[in-house]
N, C-alpha and C positions, 0 to 999 in steps of 0.2 A: 617538496617531494611529491611525485605523482602517485595516485592510488596503486598503479601496477607495481612500482618499485617498492612501495610499502609492503605489499603482499609478499614480494620476493624476499624482503629483508626480515620480516617477522616470522614467517613460517607458521602462521597462526591457523592450523587446521584447514588449509585451503586445498589440499590435494583432491583432485577430481571434482572440484567445484567450478561452476560457471563464474566468470570474473565478477559480475555485479554482486553476487552473494558473498564471495570471498572478500571483495573490497569493502563492502559494508560491514563485514565482521571486523575487519581491521579498524575501520572508522569508529565503530562502537566500542572497541576494546579499551580497557584501562589496565594499569599495572595490577597484577595479582589475579586477573581473570583466568579461568580455566576454559578450555575449548573442547568441543565434541565430547561432552561428558555424559555417560550413561546414567539416566535417572529412571528407575523402574524399567519398563520395556521401551523407553524412548531415549534418543540421543539429543542432547541440548547443545545449541550452537555456542552459547556463552553462559558460564555459571559465575556469578559475582556474589560471593558470600551465600546468602539465602535466596538471592534473586536469580531466576532463570530467564535468559534472554533468547528469544527466538526471532530470527530474521526470515521473513517471507516476502519474496519479490513478486509473487503473483498468486491469485487464487487462495485467499484466506480460508475459504470453505474446505480446502484440502487438509487443513490442520485444526479444524473446529473441534473434533473429538479429542485430539491430542491436547489442545489447550484446556478443554473442560476437565480432562483427567488430571492434568498437572495442577490445576487450580484447586483441586480437592485438598492438597497438602502443601502447596508452594505459592510463593509470589512469582508472577509471570509477567514479563514485558514482551510485547509483540512489536517488532520494528517493521514498518512497511514503507517502501519508497514509491514516490509518484514522480514521474518525469515531468517537471515543469517546463523543461526545454530539452531538445533532443537533436543530435546530429546523426544523419543517416549516411552510412558508408557502405558502398557496394564493392564486393570483392570479386576479382577475376578467378579463373580456374586454378591459378597458382597461388592464390591468397593475396595478390597485389590489389591495391586500391584503384578502382576504375572510376569512381565518382564519390564526391563528398558534398553534402548540402545540409543546411539546417531545415528541420521539419517545421512546417507552418503550424502544426498542432502544439498546443500548450496545455499541460495538465494543471490542475489546481487541487487544493485540499478537499474540495467537494467530491473528487473522484474516490475518496475513501468510502463513501456511502455505498458504492457498488460492492464493496467487500463487507461492510458492516451488516448488510441485510442477512448475512448467513451466521452472524454471531451476536445477534441482538441480546440474547440472554446472558452474555458475558460482559457487556459494556459496563455495567454498574457493579460488577463483582468487586468486593473490597480488595482483592489480591491481584486484580488485573490492571495492567498499565499498557496503553497503546501509544506509540510514538510514530507519527507520520513524518517522513523525510521528503521534502521537496528537493529534487536533484536535477542536475544537468547530466545527461547520459549520452553515450554513443551506442548506436544500434548497428551491428554488423550484419549485412545480408549477403547471401550468395544465391546464384541462379541455379535452378534445378528444374527438370521437366515436370516434376511432381509438386512444384511450388504453388503458392496461392495464386489463382487466376486473377484475382483482383489486383495483385501486385505484379502481374505479367511474369509469373514464375519465380519471383524473388522471395526468399524466405529468411527470417531472422535466425541467425546461428549463434549470436552472442550479444549480451548487453554489458557495457562497461561504464563505470562511474567516472565522470569528469570532476564533479564537485557536489557537495551537499550545500544547498542554498539556504535551507531553513529546516529547523526541527520543531515540530508542533506536538505538544503533549495533549492527548485526548483520553483522559482516564475516567470520564464520567459523562452522563447525559448532559450535565450542566455545561461542560466544556464544548460539547457538540452544539448546544444551543447558542453559544457565544459566536459560532461561525455564521449564524444566519442573521441577515439584516432584519431590521424591524418589520414586522408584518401587522396587518390589521387584526382586530380581535378575533374575527372569523376569517379563515384563509383557506385557499386551495393550493394545489401543486402549481397552478399557473402563477399564483402570487410569488411562490418561492422562485420559480424560474425567472420571473421578471426582476425581482429585487436582488437576487443573487447572481444574475447573469449566467444561468446554467440552462442546459436543455431540459425539456419536460421530463425526459426519462430520468435524469439525475434528480430532479425535483421529486419525482415519484419515489425514488430510493430514499431520499431524505425523509419524506412523509412516512414511508413504511417503517424506517428505523425509529422515528420519534413515536409512532403509534405503538410499536412493540417494546419500547422502553417505558411506556406509560407517561411520556412527556407530552403527548397530544392525543386527543380523542376525536373521532368523527361525530358530528352533531346533526348534520343535515346533508342534503344534496342540492346542488345548484345546476340544473340541467343534468348532464352526465358527470359532473365534477363533485367529488366528495368535499364537504366543508368541514374543516377542523378547527379546534381551539386548543390552546396550550393549557395544560393542567397546572 
């Protein structure tokens, strides 16, 4: 069964939602779940017993305060998708497909660090649980005079789920450390970039997260580079 047909059949609180969020809600759901449940001044995507499940498809910083408030009295799981592979579909004026191709860009679990930098204080909270989903997605684009000039006027109008490739639980700093290949006793962001095969920017986000969760501390400088050790 395709994700789209699942949404149609379940009717799981998907009205007025973008496809990716709605489809992930269906993918995450279990028998007995409740959907779009008011909890205090917030509305929760899925309530499973005492567990609150929030699905955020971009910009975790936008729900940072919501998560912090909910964690005062509840167990909270944040579900965040990362497109490990993507198909780009361009639509014509009438919604017809004018082109379809696979994107050369591939995401990885390390992309989550761009989001974690805004919630470092929550990572080791005993009631917080993060699930990263590596997904195959379809991105629909349409042309507009006001679209992104880098994309020659094409803008994204919708994201759709093709499949979930892997679910990765990241509920503590310890699980984050398991993602990082072995590093020397003293290391820099350049070491992370080289061993993990990520950009220097991503490596900097990793180091920032580890520093602010007290998993690593700066001990020196090597030229312009900060030298860290694990604690």
